[in-house]
Residue frames as a rotation matrix with the C-alpha (Angstrom) as fourth column:
MET 1
0.578 0.816 -0.015 0.02
0.816 -0.578 -0.005 -0.02
-0.012 -0.009 -1.000 0.03
PRO 2
-0.066 -0.676 0.734 1.68
0.599 -0.615 -0.513 3.25
0.798 0.406 0.446 -1.14
LEU 3
-0.586 -0.242 -0.774 2.71
0.793 -0.368 -0.485 5.65
-0.167 -0.898 0.407 1.66
PHE 4
-0.966 0.259 0.024 1.00
-0.245 -0.936 0.255 8.62
0.088 0.240 0.967 -0.06
ALA 5
-0.313 0.902 -0.297 -2.29
-0.029 0.304 0.952 6.72
0.949 0.307 -0.069 -0.22
ARG 6
-0.084 0.190 -0.978 -2.17
0.931 0.365 -0.009 6.06
0.356 -0.911 -0.208 3.51
LEU 7
-0.811 -0.277 -0.516 -1.32
0.490 -0.804 -0.337 9.74
-0.321 -0.526 0.787 4.27
THR 8
-0.854 0.510 0.104 -4.08
-0.289 -0.630 0.721 11.01
0.433 0.585 0.686 1.93
ALA 9
-0.008 0.872 -0.490 -6.70
0.337 0.464 0.819 8.78
0.941 -0.159 -0.298 3.56
LEU 10
-0.301 -0.167 -0.939 -5.52
0.954 -0.065 -0.294 9.97
-0.012 -0.984 0.179 6.96
ARG 11
-0.990 -0.089 -0.114 -5.85
0.078 -0.993 0.092 13.59
-0.121 0.082 0.989 5.83
ASP 12
-0.501 0.865 -0.035 -9.42
-0.216 -0.086 0.973 12.83
0.838 0.495 0.230 4.58
VAL 13
-0.005 0.483 -0.876 -10.39
0.800 0.528 0.286 11.28
0.600 -0.699 -0.389 7.94
ILE 14
-0.546 -0.248 -0.800 -9.25
0.725 -0.619 -0.303 14.43
-0.420 -0.746 0.518 9.81
ALA 15
-0.993 0.113 0.037 -10.74
-0.077 -0.852 0.518 16.80
0.090 0.511 0.855 7.23
LYS 16
-0.331 0.934 -0.131 -14.26
0.491 0.289 0.822 15.33
0.806 0.208 -0.555 7.77
HIS 17
0.483 0.517 -0.707 -14.27
0.855 -0.104 0.508 16.93
0.189 -0.850 -0.492 11.23
ALA 18
-0.463 -0.872 -0.158 -11.77
0.886 -0.461 -0.046 19.74
-0.033 -0.162 0.986 10.82
THR 19
0.560 0.644 -0.522 -12.51
0.629 -0.740 -0.239 23.28
-0.540 -0.194 -0.819 11.49
LEU 20
0.318 -0.551 -0.771 -9.57
-0.643 -0.723 0.252 24.44
-0.697 0.415 -0.584 9.29
PRO 21
0.709 -0.099 -0.698 -8.09
-0.606 0.421 -0.675 23.12
0.361 0.902 0.238 6.00
VAL 22
0.626 -0.517 0.584 -5.92
-0.157 0.650 0.743 20.00
-0.764 -0.557 0.326 6.41
ARG 23
0.626 -0.551 -0.552 -2.59
-0.697 -0.077 -0.713 19.59
0.351 0.831 -0.432 4.58
ILE 24
0.832 -0.555 -0.004 0.06
0.527 0.787 0.319 16.89
-0.174 -0.268 0.948 4.42
SER 25
0.494 -0.626 0.604 3.03
0.182 -0.604 -0.776 19.11
0.850 0.493 -0.184 4.85
ARG 26
-0.514 -0.666 -0.540 5.72
0.827 -0.220 -0.517 20.50
0.225 -0.713 0.664 7.09
PRO 27
0.394 0.786 -0.476 3.96
0.893 -0.451 -0.005 23.16
-0.219 -0.422 -0.880 9.12
ASP 28
-0.662 -0.533 0.527 4.13
0.588 -0.805 -0.076 26.92
0.465 0.260 0.846 8.34
ASP 29
-0.872 0.301 -0.385 2.19
0.145 -0.594 -0.792 29.97
-0.467 -0.746 0.475 9.54
THR 30
-0.672 0.717 -0.183 -0.73
-0.451 -0.201 0.870 29.50
0.587 0.667 0.459 7.17
PRO 31
-0.282 0.574 0.769 -3.87
-0.875 0.176 -0.451 28.73
-0.394 -0.800 0.453 9.18
GLY 32
0.342 0.396 -0.852 -4.73
-0.691 0.721 0.058 25.08
0.637 0.569 0.520 8.98
ILE 33
0.662 -0.194 0.724 -4.05
-0.436 0.686 0.582 21.60
-0.609 -0.701 0.370 10.38
TYR 34
0.160 -0.747 -0.645 -0.93
-0.944 0.076 -0.322 19.98
0.290 0.660 -0.693 9.34
VAL 35
0.948 -0.069 0.310 -0.25
-0.014 0.966 0.257 16.24
-0.317 -0.248 0.915 9.07
TRP 36
0.401 -0.892 -0.207 3.59
-0.893 -0.331 -0.304 16.20
0.203 0.307 -0.930 9.24
PRO 37
0.957 -0.224 -0.183 5.09
0.225 0.974 -0.014 12.75
0.181 -0.028 0.983 8.56
TRP 38
0.606 -0.779 0.161 8.47
-0.795 -0.601 0.081 12.98
0.034 -0.177 -0.984 10.23
ARG 39
-0.499 -0.797 0.341 9.72
-0.747 0.595 0.296 9.36
-0.439 -0.107 -0.892 10.28
ILE 40
0.557 0.546 -0.626 9.12
-0.733 0.678 -0.061 6.17
0.391 0.493 0.778 8.35
GLU 41
-0.243 -0.597 0.765 10.01
-0.876 0.474 0.092 2.99
-0.417 -0.648 -0.638 10.24
GLU 42
-0.270 0.049 -0.962 10.48
-0.669 0.709 0.224 -0.33
0.693 0.704 -0.159 8.48
ASP 43
0.823 0.548 0.149 8.86
-0.524 0.633 0.570 -3.41
0.218 -0.547 0.808 9.99
THR 44
0.116 -0.846 0.520 11.46
-0.838 0.198 0.509 -5.37
-0.534 -0.495 -0.686 11.98
ARG 45
0.522 0.103 0.847 10.66
0.186 0.955 -0.230 -8.47
-0.832 0.277 0.480 9.88
VAL 46
0.983 -0.147 0.111 12.07
0.075 -0.232 -0.970 -6.63
0.168 0.961 -0.218 6.84
ARG 47
0.464 -0.853 0.237 15.30
-0.837 -0.510 -0.196 -5.77
0.288 -0.107 -0.951 8.59
SER 48
-0.016 -0.512 0.859 15.94
-0.837 0.476 0.268 -9.22
-0.547 -0.715 -0.436 10.19
THR 49
-0.112 -0.030 0.993 15.03
0.248 0.967 0.057 -11.82
-0.962 0.253 -0.101 7.55
PRO 50
-0.975 -0.219 -0.030 15.05
0.004 -0.152 0.988 -12.16
-0.221 0.964 0.149 3.74
LEU 51
-0.169 0.960 -0.224 11.77
-0.842 -0.259 -0.474 -11.36
-0.513 0.108 0.851 2.10
PRO 52
0.074 0.301 0.951 9.85
0.163 0.937 -0.309 -14.42
-0.984 0.177 0.020 0.77
ARG 53
-0.406 -0.254 -0.878 10.70
-0.789 -0.388 0.477 -14.91
-0.462 0.886 -0.043 -2.89
SER 54
0.232 0.299 0.926 9.08
0.307 0.880 -0.361 -16.91
-0.923 0.369 0.113 -5.62
ALA 55
-0.508 -0.636 0.581 10.03
0.682 0.114 0.722 -17.10
-0.526 0.763 0.376 -9.26
ASP 56
-0.334 0.525 0.783 7.06
0.798 -0.284 0.531 -15.14
0.501 0.803 -0.324 -10.59
SER 57
0.728 0.680 -0.090 6.56
0.622 -0.598 0.505 -12.44
0.289 -0.424 -0.858 -7.89
ASP 58
-0.024 -0.672 0.740 8.21
-0.068 -0.737 -0.672 -9.26
0.997 -0.067 -0.028 -6.75
PRO 59
-0.256 -0.084 -0.963 9.33
0.831 0.490 -0.263 -9.76
0.494 -0.868 -0.056 -3.14
LEU 60
-0.992 -0.125 0.026 8.76
0.097 -0.871 -0.481 -6.07
0.083 -0.475 0.876 -2.36
ILE 61
-0.274 0.960 0.059 4.98
-0.431 -0.177 0.885 -6.50
0.860 0.217 0.462 -2.97
SER 62
0.452 0.481 -0.751 4.79
0.371 0.664 0.649 -8.93
0.811 -0.572 0.121 -0.01
ALA 63
-0.694 -0.700 -0.170 6.96
0.495 -0.292 -0.818 -6.75
0.523 -0.652 0.549 2.31
PRO 64
0.119 0.663 -0.739 5.15
0.978 -0.208 -0.030 -5.35
-0.174 -0.719 -0.673 5.31
ALA 65
0.438 0.107 0.893 4.36
0.443 -0.890 -0.111 -1.72
0.782 0.444 -0.437 4.94
PRO 66
-0.649 -0.743 -0.165 6.43
0.530 -0.285 -0.798 0.67
0.546 -0.605 0.579 7.05
ALA 67
0.228 0.659 -0.717 4.96
0.954 -0.300 0.027 2.55
-0.197 -0.690 -0.697 9.96
ILE 68
-0.146 -0.197 0.969 4.59
0.479 -0.872 -0.105 6.28
0.866 0.449 0.222 9.50
HIS 69
-0.204 0.034 -0.978 5.22
0.929 -0.310 -0.204 8.47
-0.310 -0.950 0.032 12.59
PHE 70
-0.343 0.191 0.920 3.49
0.543 -0.758 0.360 11.83
0.766 0.623 0.156 12.25
LEU 71
-0.802 0.146 -0.579 2.45
0.443 -0.504 -0.742 14.90
-0.400 -0.851 0.339 14.11
VAL 72
0.138 0.844 0.518 -0.85
0.862 -0.360 0.357 16.76
0.488 0.397 -0.778 13.86
LEU 73
-0.414 -0.342 -0.844 -0.35
0.744 -0.661 -0.097 20.45
-0.525 -0.668 0.528 14.46
ALA 74
0.663 0.632 0.401 -1.62
0.747 -0.592 -0.301 23.86
0.047 0.499 -0.865 13.52
SER 75
0.332 -0.581 0.743 -0.10
0.173 -0.737 -0.653 27.32
0.927 0.345 -0.144 13.26
THR 76
-0.588 -0.688 -0.425 1.90
0.545 0.052 -0.837 28.83
0.597 -0.724 0.344 16.10
ASN 77
-0.425 0.549 0.719 -1.12
-0.649 -0.739 0.180 30.93
0.631 -0.390 0.671 17.38
LEU 78
-0.881 0.202 -0.428 -2.64
0.426 0.731 -0.533 29.66
0.205 -0.652 -0.730 20.52
ASP 79
-0.692 0.714 0.109 -6.03
-0.722 -0.686 -0.089 31.22
0.011 -0.141 0.990 19.93
GLY 80
-0.145 0.729 0.669 -9.36
-0.549 0.503 -0.668 29.51
-0.823 -0.463 0.328 20.27
GLU 81
0.713 0.415 -0.565 -9.62
-0.687 0.254 -0.681 28.62
-0.139 0.874 0.466 16.59
THR 82
-0.052 -0.836 -0.547 -6.24
-0.787 0.372 -0.493 26.90
0.615 0.405 -0.677 16.56
ILE 83
-0.776 -0.182 0.604 -6.86
-0.589 0.552 -0.590 24.96
-0.226 -0.814 -0.536 19.74
ALA 84
0.219 0.949 0.225 -10.30
-0.597 0.313 -0.739 23.96
-0.772 0.028 0.635 18.46
ALA 85
0.507 -0.082 -0.858 -8.72
-0.820 0.261 -0.509 22.71
0.265 0.962 0.065 15.22
ILE 86
-0.600 -0.798 -0.058 -6.27
-0.688 0.551 -0.472 20.55
0.408 -0.243 -0.880 17.07
GLU 87
-0.594 0.453 0.665 -9.14
-0.503 0.436 -0.746 19.14
-0.628 -0.778 -0.031 19.14
SER 88
0.510 0.785 -0.352 -11.20
-0.744 0.197 -0.639 18.44
-0.432 0.587 0.684 16.12
ALA 89
0.077 -0.593 -0.802 -8.28
-0.769 0.477 -0.427 16.43
0.635 0.649 -0.419 14.65
ARG 90
-0.839 -0.401 0.367 -7.85
-0.541 0.542 -0.644 14.55
0.059 -0.739 -0.671 17.91
ARG 91
-0.156 0.861 0.484 -11.49
-0.566 0.324 -0.758 13.64
-0.809 -0.392 0.437 18.08
SER 92
0.518 0.367 -0.772 -11.60
-0.855 0.227 -0.466 12.51
0.004 0.902 0.432 14.46
LEU 93
-0.290 -0.749 -0.595 -8.77
-0.638 0.615 -0.463 10.10
0.713 0.246 -0.656 15.12
LEU 94
-0.802 0.105 0.588 -10.39
-0.493 0.441 -0.750 8.82
-0.338 -0.891 -0.302 18.30
VAL 95
0.221 0.975 0.033 -13.70
-0.667 0.176 -0.724 8.19
-0.711 0.138 0.689 16.45
THR 96
0.974 0.103 -0.204 -11.96
-0.226 0.560 -0.797 6.54
0.032 0.822 0.568 13.44
PRO 97
0.289 -0.921 0.261 -8.79
-0.684 -0.008 0.729 4.89
-0.670 -0.390 -0.632 14.61
VAL 98
-0.564 -0.336 0.754 -8.99
0.288 0.776 0.561 2.18
-0.774 0.534 -0.341 11.84
PHE 99
0.402 0.720 -0.566 -10.05
-0.454 -0.380 -0.806 2.94
-0.795 0.581 0.173 8.22
GLU 100
0.565 -0.075 0.822 -9.84
0.586 0.738 -0.335 1.46
-0.581 0.671 0.461 4.75
VAL 101
0.166 -0.510 -0.844 -7.19
-0.666 -0.689 0.285 2.45
-0.727 0.515 -0.454 2.24
GLY 102
-0.353 -0.295 -0.888 -7.32
-0.903 0.356 0.241 0.72
0.245 0.887 -0.392 -1.13
ASN 103
0.221 0.397 -0.891 -7.30
-0.251 0.906 0.341 -2.99
0.942 0.148 0.300 -0.51
GLY 104
-0.391 -0.468 -0.792 -6.15
0.611 0.512 -0.604 -2.75
0.688 -0.720 0.086 3.07
ARG 105
0.827 0.563 0.015 -6.78
0.342 -0.523 0.780 -1.11
0.447 -0.640 -0.625 6.41
VAL 106
-0.374 -0.892 0.253 -4.62
0.281 -0.369 -0.886 1.19
0.884 -0.261 0.389 8.49
SER 107
0.628 0.521 -0.578 -4.79
0.724 -0.120 0.679 2.08
0.284 -0.845 -0.452 12.15
VAL 108
0.022 -0.474 0.880 -3.76
-0.150 -0.872 -0.466 5.26
0.989 -0.122 -0.090 13.95
MET 109
0.469 0.003 -0.883 -2.30
0.811 0.395 0.432 4.93
0.351 -0.918 0.183 17.45
PRO 110
0.931 -0.206 0.300 -1.30
-0.296 -0.910 0.292 7.75
0.213 -0.360 -0.908 19.76
ALA 111
0.249 -0.940 -0.236 2.47
0.639 0.342 -0.689 7.97
0.728 0.021 0.685 20.26
THR 112
0.897 -0.089 -0.433 4.52
0.322 -0.538 0.779 9.55
-0.302 -0.838 -0.453 23.07
LEU 113
0.237 -0.887 0.397 7.38
0.575 -0.202 -0.793 11.83
0.783 0.416 0.462 22.43
THR 114
0.158 -0.265 -0.951 9.38
0.951 -0.218 0.219 13.32
-0.265 -0.939 0.218 25.24
THR 115
0.866 0.094 -0.492 9.99
0.075 -0.996 -0.058 17.06
-0.495 0.014 -0.869 25.48
SER 116
-0.084 -0.987 -0.134 13.55
-0.263 -0.108 0.959 16.40
-0.961 0.116 -0.251 24.45
GLU 117
-0.458 -0.062 0.887 12.51
0.684 0.613 0.396 14.49
-0.568 0.788 -0.239 21.35
LEU 118
0.621 0.743 0.250 10.00
0.760 -0.494 -0.422 17.17
-0.190 0.452 -0.872 20.33
THR 119
0.644 -0.464 -0.609 12.67
-0.192 -0.868 0.458 19.86
-0.741 -0.178 -0.648 20.88
ASP 120
-0.397 -0.869 0.296 15.16
0.031 0.309 0.951 17.94
-0.917 0.387 -0.095 18.77
LEU 121
-0.159 0.453 0.877 12.62
0.917 0.397 -0.038 17.34
-0.366 0.798 -0.478 16.02
PHE 122
0.838 0.546 0.021 11.49
0.521 -0.787 -0.330 21.01
-0.164 0.288 -0.944 15.76
THR 123
0.377 -0.785 -0.492 15.07
-0.258 -0.599 0.758 22.27
-0.890 -0.159 -0.428 16.10
ALA 124
-0.502 -0.600 0.623 16.28
0.334 0.530 0.779 20.03
-0.798 0.599 -0.066 13.28
ALA 125
0.034 0.607 0.794 13.36
0.997 0.036 -0.070 21.23
-0.071 0.794 -0.603 11.09
ALA 126
-0.900 -0.435 -0.006 14.10
0.435 -0.900 -0.023 24.86
0.005 -0.023 1.000 11.98
ILE 127
-0.228 0.858 0.460 10.53
0.128 -0.442 0.888 25.62
0.965 0.262 -0.009 12.86
PRO 128
-0.521 0.002 0.854 9.11
-0.745 -0.488 -0.454 27.02
0.416 -0.873 0.256 16.17
LEU 129
-0.948 0.241 -0.207 7.94
0.314 0.810 -0.494 24.50
0.049 -0.534 -0.844 18.74
ARG 130
-0.506 0.849 0.150 4.07
-0.782 -0.525 0.336 24.45
0.364 0.053 0.930 18.74
LEU 131
-0.160 0.612 0.774 1.18
-0.710 0.474 -0.521 22.51
-0.686 -0.633 0.359 20.17
CYS 132
-0.300 -0.041 -0.953 0.96
-0.848 0.468 0.247 19.13
0.436 0.883 -0.175 18.58
LEU 133
0.574 0.465 0.674 -0.36
-0.632 0.775 0.003 15.57
-0.521 -0.427 0.739 18.83
ALA 134
-0.512 -0.823 -0.247 1.89
-0.845 0.431 0.315 12.52
-0.152 0.370 -0.916 18.05
TYR 135
0.575 0.704 0.417 0.66
-0.566 0.710 -0.419 9.39
-0.591 0.004 0.807 16.34
THR 136
-0.725 -0.685 0.076 1.88
-0.431 0.536 0.726 6.33
-0.537 0.494 -0.684 14.43
LEU 137
0.393 0.765 -0.510 0.08
-0.881 0.156 -0.446 5.02
-0.262 0.625 0.736 11.31
ARG 138
-0.674 -0.602 0.428 0.39
-0.464 0.796 0.389 1.27
-0.575 0.064 -0.816 10.68
SER 139
-0.276 0.555 -0.784 -1.08
-0.766 0.365 0.528 -1.06
0.580 0.747 0.325 8.05
THR 140
-0.251 0.271 0.929 -3.23
-0.788 0.500 -0.359 -3.80
-0.562 -0.822 0.088 9.59
GLY 141
-0.275 0.095 0.957 -3.78
0.243 0.970 -0.027 -5.95
-0.930 0.225 -0.289 6.61
């Protein structure tokens, strides 16, 4: 299942309940909700064993899809509209933690990042630290 298809479906789930436009992007100061994928993590089975191979198939097709770690965030303003937008995104993911994408399903699980990890991430990206929610998107089948 393509990474972009999973991210687009995720954006659509959030957009159903969003109070601001939803983008898959690194955040900027434009009002909106941002789905910022910041890390792709290969399934440990891919790293530790050879992929199954048969003479007539591509082994990459049977490879487990990587997990996508992402943040949901809004502009740097901490006004009522921005906080309501973050809350609407949170609620949409609580209501729809599993959804269909193409021929498969994906699940969204809350993730925990320490203050240090968040600081490092935002510093490396050269953007101001802002209110955000952390999640992991995984294929379930």
